[in-house]
C-alpha positions in Angstrom: 13.5 101.3 43.6 14.7 101.8 47.1 15.9 105.1 48.3 18.1 105.5 51.7 16.7 107.9 53.8 19.4 107.8 56.7 22.2 109.8 56.9 25.6 108.8 55.3 28.5 108.7 57.8 32.3 108.4 57.0 35.1 108.2 59.5 38.2 110.0 58.7 41.3 109.6 60.4 44.6 112.2 60.0 47.6 113.7 61.4 48.1 117.4 62.0 51.6 118.6 62.0 52.8 119.9 65.2 53.5 123.5 63.9 50.2 125.5 64.2 47.9 122.4 65.3 45.3 123.8 67.1 44.6 126.6 63.9 44.7 123.5 61.7 41.9 122.1 63.6 39.8 124.9 63.5 40.3 125.3 59.8 39.3 121.3 59.6 36.5 121.9 61.7 35.4 125.4 59.8 34.9 123.0 56.5 32.6 121.0 58.2 30.4 123.5 59.2 30.3 125.4 56.3 29.3 122.4 53.9 26.4 121.6 56.7 27.6 118.4 57.9 26.6 116.8 61.4 29.7 116.2 63.8 29.1 113.0 65.4 32.1 112.6 67.4 35.6 114.4 67.5 38.7 112.7 69.0 42.2 113.9 69.3 45.1 112.5 71.0 49.2 114.0 70.7 51.5 111.9 69.1 55.2 112.5 68.2 54.5 114.0 65.0 51.3 116.5 66.0 47.8 115.5 66.6 46.2 112.8 65.3 42.7 113.4 64.9 39.4 110.9 64.4 36.4 112.7 63.2 33.0 110.9 62.5 30.6 113.0 60.0 27.1 112.4 58.8 25.3 114.0 55.6 22.0 113.1 54.2 23.7 113.5 51.3 27.1 111.2 50.6 28.7 113.8 47.8 28.8 116.5 51.1 31.1 113.7 52.9 33.0 113.2 49.8 33.4 117.1 48.9 34.6 117.3 52.8 37.1 114.8 52.5 38.9 116.6 49.5 38.8 119.9 51.1 40.2 118.6 54.0 43.1 117.2 51.6 43.6 120.6 50.6 44.6 122.0 53.9 48.3 122.7 54.6 49.2 120.7 57.7 46.6 117.7 57.3 48.5 114.6 56.5 47.1 112.1 54.4 43.4 111.5 55.3 42.5 107.6 56.1 38.8 106.6 55.8 37.9 104.2 58.7 34.9 101.5 57.2 31.7 102.0 58.7 30.3 99.4 61.4 27.4 97.3 60.1 24.8 97.1 62.9 23.8 93.4 63.3 20.1 92.7 63.5 19.2 90.6 66.7 17.5 88.0 64.6 20.5 87.3 62.7 22.5 86.4 65.7 23.0 82.8 66.4 21.0 81.7 69.5 23.1 80.8 72.5 21.8 77.1 73.9 21.6 76.6 77.7 
């Protein structure tokens, strides 16, 4: 039996309505803090409808990340949350070799 000792990661993308965007973002970050998640990156950009947010999170337990998404979904002002697929690390041994 193998166990995964590395942290689980998820990247959430969502929009925040323009009215009260900063307060809503503070609420989203409070959810992350209360769940004890590691905030790996946070990117915000202004859009026509409000604020576009990309948040990459990590946790030792995947259940905490699922719970975070559920809680974010319940925040007023956060529009549908999309999950970006995780990037797969490529092992250097599996890369094709370049011929000189």
